[in-house]
VEXDREN-2710 file (C-alpha; in Angstrom, 1 decimal):
% VEXDREN-2710
k/r/px/py/pz
1/UNK/-1.6/-47.6/73.4
2/UNK/-1.8/-49.2/76.4
3/UNK/-1.9/-47.0/79.7
4/UNK/-0.1/-48.2/82.6
5/UNK/-0.8/-47.7/86.5
6/UNK/2.1/-46.9/88.4
7/UNK/2.7/-47.8/92.0
8/UNK/3.1/-44.5/93.1
9/UNK/3.0/-41.0/91.8
10/UNK/5.3/-41.0/88.6
11/UNK/8.1/-38.3/88.2
12/UNK/10.0/-39.6/84.9
13/UNK/9.6/-41.5/81.5
14/UNK/11.8/-42.3/79.0
15/UNK/11.8/-44.3/75.7
16/UNK/14.4/-46.8/74.8
17/UNK/16.5/-45.8/72.3
18/UNK/17.0/-49.3/71.1
19/UNK/13.5/-51.0/71.4
20/UNK/10.7/-49.1/70.2
21/UNK/8.0/-51.0/72.3
22/UNK/10.1/-50.4/75.7
23/UNK/9.5/-47.5/78.2
24/UNK/11.4/-46.7/81.3
25/UNK/9.5/-45.0/84.2
26/UNK/10.6/-43.7/87.8
27/UNK/7.6/-43.5/90.9
28/UNK/8.1/-42.5/94.4
29/UNK/5.8/-42.9/97.1
30/UNK/3.9/-39.9/98.9
31/UNK/5.4/-37.6/96.1
32/UNK/8.8/-38.1/96.5
33/UNK/9.1/-36.5/100.2
34/UNK/9.1/-39.9/102.2
35/UNK/9.0/-43.8/101.3
36/UNK/10.4/-46.0/98.4
37/UNK/10.9/-45.5/95.0
38/UNK/10.4/-47.9/92.0
39/UNK/12.2/-48.1/88.4
40/UNK/9.7/-49.8/85.8
41/UNK/10.4/-51.0/82.4
42/UNK/7.0/-51.0/80.4
43/UNK/6.1/-53.2/77.0
44/UNK/4.1/-51.2/75.3
45/UNK/3.4/-53.8/73.0
46/UNK/1.6/-56.0/75.8
47/UNK/-2.3/-56.1/75.7
48/UNK/-4.0/-54.4/78.5
49/UNK/-6.4/-57.1/80.4
50/UNK/-10.1/-56.4/80.2
51/UNK/-10.6/-52.8/82.2
52/UNK/-7.1/-52.6/83.4
53/UNK/-3.9/-51.5/82.8
54/UNK/-0.9/-53.6/81.2
55/UNK/1.2/-54.5/84.0
56/UNK/5.1/-53.8/83.7
57/UNK/7.7/-55.7/82.0
58/UNK/10.2/-55.4/85.1
59/UNK/9.8/-53.8/88.5
60/UNK/12.8/-52.7/90.5
61/UNK/11.7/-51.0/94.3
62/UNK/14.4/-49.0/96.1
63/UNK/14.2/-47.5/99.4
64/UNK/14.2/-44.0/98.7
65/UNK/12.5/-41.9/96.2
66/UNK/13.6/-41.9/92.3
67/UNK/13.3/-38.5/90.8
68/UNK/14.4/-39.5/87.3
69/UNK/15.9/-42.3/84.8
70/UNK/17.8/-42.3/81.6
71/UNK/18.5/-45.2/79.3
72/UNK/22.0/-46.2/78.6
73/UNK/23.0/-45.3/74.7
74/UNK/25.4/-48.1/74.6
75/UNK/23.9/-50.8/76.3
76/UNK/20.5/-51.9/75.5
77/UNK/19.3/-52.9/79.3
78/UNK/21.1/-50.4/81.2
79/UNK/20.1/-47.5/83.1
80/UNK/20.5/-45.1/85.6
81/UNK/18.1/-43.3/88.2
82/UNK/18.5/-40.4/90.1
83/UNK/17.3/-41.4/94.1
84/UNK/16.4/-38.9/96.7
85/UNK/19.4/-40.3/99.0
86/UNK/21.6/-38.6/97.3
87/UNK/22.9/-41.8/95.1
88/UNK/23.0/-42.4/91.4
89/UNK/21.6/-46.1/90.8
90/UNK/22.6/-47.8/87.8
91/UNK/20.2/-51.1/86.7
92/UNK/20.6/-54.0/84.4
93/UNK/16.6/-54.7/83.3
94/UNK/18.3/-57.9/81.8
95/UNK/19.0/-59.3/85.5
96/UNK/16.5/-60.0/88.5
97/UNK/15.8/-57.3/91.0
98/UNK/17.8/-59.0/93.7
99/UNK/20.9/-58.6/91.3
100/UNK/20.3/-54.6/90.9
101/UNK/21.3/-52.0/91.3
102/UNK/24.3/-53.0/89.3
103/UNK/26.3/-49.8/90.9
104/UNK/25.4/-47.7/93.8
105/UNK/27.4/-44.2/93.4
106/UNK/27.1/-42.5/96.6
107/UNK/28.8/-38.7/95.9
108/UNK/26.4/-35.9/96.3
109/UNK/25.3/-34.5/99.5
110/UNK/21.8/-34.1/98.9
111/UNK/19.0/-35.3/96.7
112/UNK/20.1/-36.1/92.9
113/UNK/17.1/-34.8/91.0
114/UNK/18.3/-35.4/87.0
115/UNK/20.3/-37.8/85.0
116/UNK/21.0/-37.6/81.4
117/UNK/23.0/-39.8/79.2
118/UNK/25.7/-38.7/76.7
119/UNK/23.6/-39.6/73.0
120/UNK/27.0/-38.7/70.7
121/UNK/29.9/-39.9/72.8
122/UNK/27.5/-42.6/75.0
123/UNK/30.0/-43.6/77.2
124/UNK/29.1/-41.2/80.1
125/UNK/26.2/-39.3/81.6
126/UNK/25.3/-36.4/83.7
127/UNK/23.9/-36.1/87.5
128/UNK/22.3/-33.2/89.0
129/UNK/21.5/-32.7/92.4
130/UNK/20.0/-30.2/95.3
131/UNK/23.7/-29.8/96.7
132/UNK/24.5/-27.0/93.9
133/UNK/26.8/-29.2/92.1
134/UNK/26.6/-31.4/88.5
135/UNK/28.8/-34.9/88.5
136/UNK/30.1/-36.5/85.3
137/UNK/30.1/-40.4/85.2
138/UNK/31.1/-43.3/83.5
139/UNK/29.7/-46.4/83.5
140/UNK/32.9/-48.4/84.0
141/UNK/34.0/-46.6/87.5
142/UNK/33.1/-46.5/90.9
143/UNK/33.3/-42.7/91.3
144/UNK/32.5/-39.6/89.4
145/UNK/34.9/-38.6/86.6
146/UNK/34.3/-34.7/87.3
147/UNK/32.1/-32.3/89.5
148/UNK/31.1/-29.3/88.2
149/UNK/30.4/-26.0/90.4
150/UNK/29.0/-22.7/89.9
151/UNK/25.4/-22.8/90.3
152/UNK/24.1/-21.0/93.9
153/UNK/20.9/-23.3/94.3
154/UNK/19.5/-26.4/93.7
155/UNK/20.2/-28.1/90.5
156/UNK/17.7/-29.6/89.3
157/UNK/18.5/-30.8/85.3
158/UNK/21.3/-31.7/83.3
159/UNK/21.2/-32.3/79.5
160/UNK/23.2/-33.1/76.8
161/UNK/24.0/-31.5/73.6
162/UNK/22.6/-33.5/71.0
163/UNK/25.5/-32.4/68.4
164/UNK/28.4/-31.8/70.5
165/UNK/30.0/-34.7/72.5
166/UNK/31.4/-32.7/75.3
167/UNK/28.6/-30.0/75.8
168/UNK/25.4/-29.8/78.0
169/UNK/23.5/-27.4/80.1
170/UNK/22.2/-27.1/83.4
171/UNK/18.8/-25.9/85.1
172/UNK/18.4/-24.5/88.3
173/UNK/16.6/-22.8/91.4
174/UNK/19.1/-19.8/91.0
175/UNK/17.1/-18.8/87.7
176/UNK/19.9/-19.4/85.5
177/UNK/20.5/-21.6/82.9
178/UNK/24.2/-22.5/82.4
179/UNK/26.0/-24.1/79.4
180/UNK/29.2/-26.4/80.2
181/UNK/32.3/-27.9/78.1
182/UNK/33.6/-31.0/80.2
183/UNK/37.1/-29.7/79.5
184/UNK/36.2/-26.6/81.3
185/UNK/35.5/-26.3/85.1
186/UNK/33.2/-23.8/84.9
187/UNK/30.3/-22.8/82.9
188/UNK/30.9/-21.0/79.3
189/UNK/27.7/-19.4/79.4
190/UNK/25.3/-18.4/81.9
191/UNK/21.8/-17.2/81.0
192/UNK/19.8/-15.3/83.4
193/UNK/16.8/-17.4/82.0
194/UNK/13.8/-16.5/84.1
195/UNK/12.8/-14.6/87.2
196/UNK/11.8/-17.7/89.0
197/UNK/13.7/-20.9/89.6
198/UNK/14.2/-23.1/86.4
199/UNK/13.3/-26.3/86.5
200/UNK/14.0/-28.0/83.2
201/UNK/15.4/-27.3/79.8
202/UNK/16.5/-29.1/76.3
203/UNK/18.7/-29.1/73.4
204/UNK/16.8/-28.4/70.2
205/UNK/18.2/-31.7/67.9
206/UNK/18.2/-29.8/64.7
207/UNK/20.2/-26.6/65.8
208/UNK/22.7/-26.9/68.2
209/UNK/22.7/-23.3/69.2
210/UNK/19.1/-23.6/70.2
211/UNK/17.8/-24.4/74.1
212/UNK/14.4/-24.2/75.4
213/UNK/14.0/-23.5/79.4
214/UNK/10.9/-23.8/81.7
215/UNK/10.0/-22.1/84.8
216/UNK/8.1/-21.9/87.7
217/UNK/7.2/-18.8/86.3
218/UNK/4.7/-20.7/84.0
219/UNK/6.7/-19.9/81.1
220/UNK/8.6/-21.4/78.1
221/UNK/11.7/-19.6/76.8
222/UNK/13.9/-20.3/73.6
223/UNK/17.3/-19.6/73.6
224/UNK/19.9/-19.0/71.1
225/UNK/23.4/-19.7/72.9
226/UNK/25.0/-17.5/70.5
227/UNK/23.6/-14.5/71.2
228/UNK/21.5/-14.8/74.6
229/UNK/20.5/-11.5/75.8
230/UNK/17.3/-12.0/74.9
231/UNK/15.0/-14.9/74.5
232/UNK/13.9/-16.2/70.7
233/UNK/10.7/-17.1/72.0
234/UNK/8.8/-17.0/74.8
235/UNK/5.5/-19.7/75.1
236/UNK/2.8/-18.9/77.5
237/UNK/-0.1/-20.5/78.3
238/UNK/0.6/-23.0/81.1
239/UNK/-1.1/-22.1/84.7
240/UNK/1.6/-23.5/86.8
241/UNK/5.2/-24.0/87.0
242/UNK/7.0/-25.8/83.9
243/UNK/7.9/-29.0/85.2
244/UNK/9.8/-30.5/81.8
245/UNK/10.3/-29.6/78.2
246/UNK/12.0/-31.7/75.3
247/UNK/12.6/-31.2/72.0
248/UNK/11.1/-33.4/69.1
249/UNK/13.7/-35.6/67.8
250/UNK/11.6/-35.6/64.4
251/UNK/10.3/-32.2/63.8
252/UNK/12.2/-29.0/64.1
253/UNK/10.8/-26.4/66.2
254/UNK/8.3/-28.7/67.7
255/UNK/9.0/-29.4/71.6
256/UNK/6.7/-30.5/74.5
257/UNK/6.0/-29.7/77.8
258/UNK/4.4/-30.5/81.1
259/UNK/3.2/-28.7/84.0
260/UNK/1.6/-28.6/87.5
261/UNK/-1.5/-27.4/86.1
262/UNK/-2.0/-31.0/85.5
263/UNK/-1.6/-30.6/81.2
264/UNK/1.0/-31.6/78.6
265/UNK/1.5/-29.0/75.6
266/UNK/3.0/-29.3/72.2
267/UNK/4.1/-26.3/70.6
268/UNK/6.1/-24.8/67.5
269/UNK/8.2/-22.0/68.7
270/UNK/8.7/-20.6/65.2
271/UNK/5.3/-19.8/64.9
272/UNK/3.2/-16.8/65.7
273/UNK/0.8/-19.3/67.3
274/UNK/3.1/-21.2/69.0
275/UNK/0.7/-23.7/70.9
276/UNK/-0.1/-26.6/68.8
277/UNK/-2.1/-29.0/71.1
278/UNK/-2.9/-28.8/74.7
279/UNK/-3.7/-32.3/76.3
280/UNK/-5.7/-32.7/79.8
281/UNK/-5.8/-36.1/80.2
282/UNK/-3.9/-36.6/83.8
283/UNK/-5.6/-35.5/86.9
284/UNK/-2.9/-34.7/89.2
285/UNK/0.6/-32.8/88.5
286/UNK/2.4/-33.9/85.5
287/UNK/6.1/-34.7/86.2
288/UNK/7.6/-36.8/83.3
289/UNK/7.4/-36.4/79.4
290/UNK/9.1/-37.7/76.5
291/UNK/9.3/-38.3/72.6
292/UNK/10.2/-41.3/71.2
293/UNK/13.0/-41.5/68.8
294/UNK/12.8/-44.8/67.2
295/UNK/8.6/-43.8/66.2
296/UNK/7.7/-40.7/65.1
297/UNK/5.3/-38.5/66.6
298/UNK/5.0/-41.3/69.9
299/UNK/4.5/-39.3/73.3
300/UNK/4.5/-40.5/76.8
301/UNK/3.6/-38.7/80.1
302/UNK/3.5/-39.6/83.7
303/UNK/2.1/-37.6/87.0
304/UNK/1.3/-37.8/90.6
305/UNK/-2.3/-39.1/89.4
306/UNK/0.1/-42.5/89.3
307/UNK/-1.0/-43.0/85.5
308/UNK/1.1/-43.3/82.4
309/UNK/0.4/-42.5/79.1
310/UNK/1.8/-43.7/75.8
311/UNK/-0.5/-42.0/72.7
312/UNK/0.9/-40.9/69.2
313/UNK/0.6/-36.8/68.7
314/UNK/-2.9/-35.9/67.4
315/UNK/-4.7/-38.6/69.3
316/UNK/-6.5/-38.9/72.7
317/UNK/-4.2/-40.2/75.7
318/UNK/-7.1/-41.9/77.1
319/UNK/-7.9/-44.0/73.9
320/UNK/-6.7/-47.5/74.6
END
């Protein structure tokens, strides 16, 4: 598989739910502190030149950092990006850069750190912000549908349930993971998930009661939201903060993680020896990971070394 050189440190990667050879990536200059952002659309079937990475299919520069991105689940060319200026930007990659973003949503008071599109209802997406709130959006509306308050510190991520159209979860610097129902103004469940900030979380794609959280404390914990007093499993193996976690869309119990220790790990939380594989292909913090819904076992990662890798599970990410 090809590797790609981003124009800046990478923060997020997402496989298209419509095209098996298309990958979305968000990158930001100066590690997201100051400078421009870049939204990239990569063609995984494009051959790389001799000694060079394949160029992006589309590239959209932004005036501020981009921390996350998500494809629409209903429109093959539409996507959302989380921006450091507090905005959520909608892009149509079928249109040239001069006509993008197609919508600029400015409601958050601080950086937007996470976005996620509803995979069940497909007509809405979430944003998570350092202003301690989450917002529900419809791509057809110029203003948010609802604002969710309850966290006491920055909200780093929000993820929809893969089964329930109205249920999502959020991860925060207040050390909790919270479960929400869009029909309710307050969280339906508060899990004191870690002793340090919770940076990421994801729902199991096969069991709607299972949630995984990743933390600054270097660990991943797996929870059953029906009985959240103690985690089902605690996965230790990363040397620094766990930046993202993702459950496999194809193999029950399997999840992927990345860390500031510059590694990507694959786990099966149901096994005694839960760590399946550790990849050390990045040379800087790894900030974004994803697993393809359309191609079983296809993985992607990006990091502050400005590299984007795509590879099949079990192979060497650096083998092009």
